[in-house]
N, C-alpha and C positions, 0 to 999 in steps of 0.2 A: 266167769264173772263173779260168782259168789266168793271164790278164793281170793280175788283181788281186793274187793271191798264189800264184805258180807254185811257190815252194819249199814252202809248206804243203801245197798240193794234191799235189805229187809225193810228199812224205813220207807223206801220208795214204794214197795209193795203195799205196806200198811196205808200209805197216803192214797194210793190208787183205790184200795178197798173202801176207805172212808168216803172218797169222792163217789164211787159207784153206789154206795149205800145212800148218800145224800141225793144223788140223781134219782134213784129208785123211789125215795120218799117223795121227792118233788113231783115225779110223774104219777 
């Protein structure tokens, strides 16, 4: 997966982490 589109994969992981942090703060 990373070899096909590493940029998109890395950006997706960063977005997921930001969402997780936002949810943790809300809770």
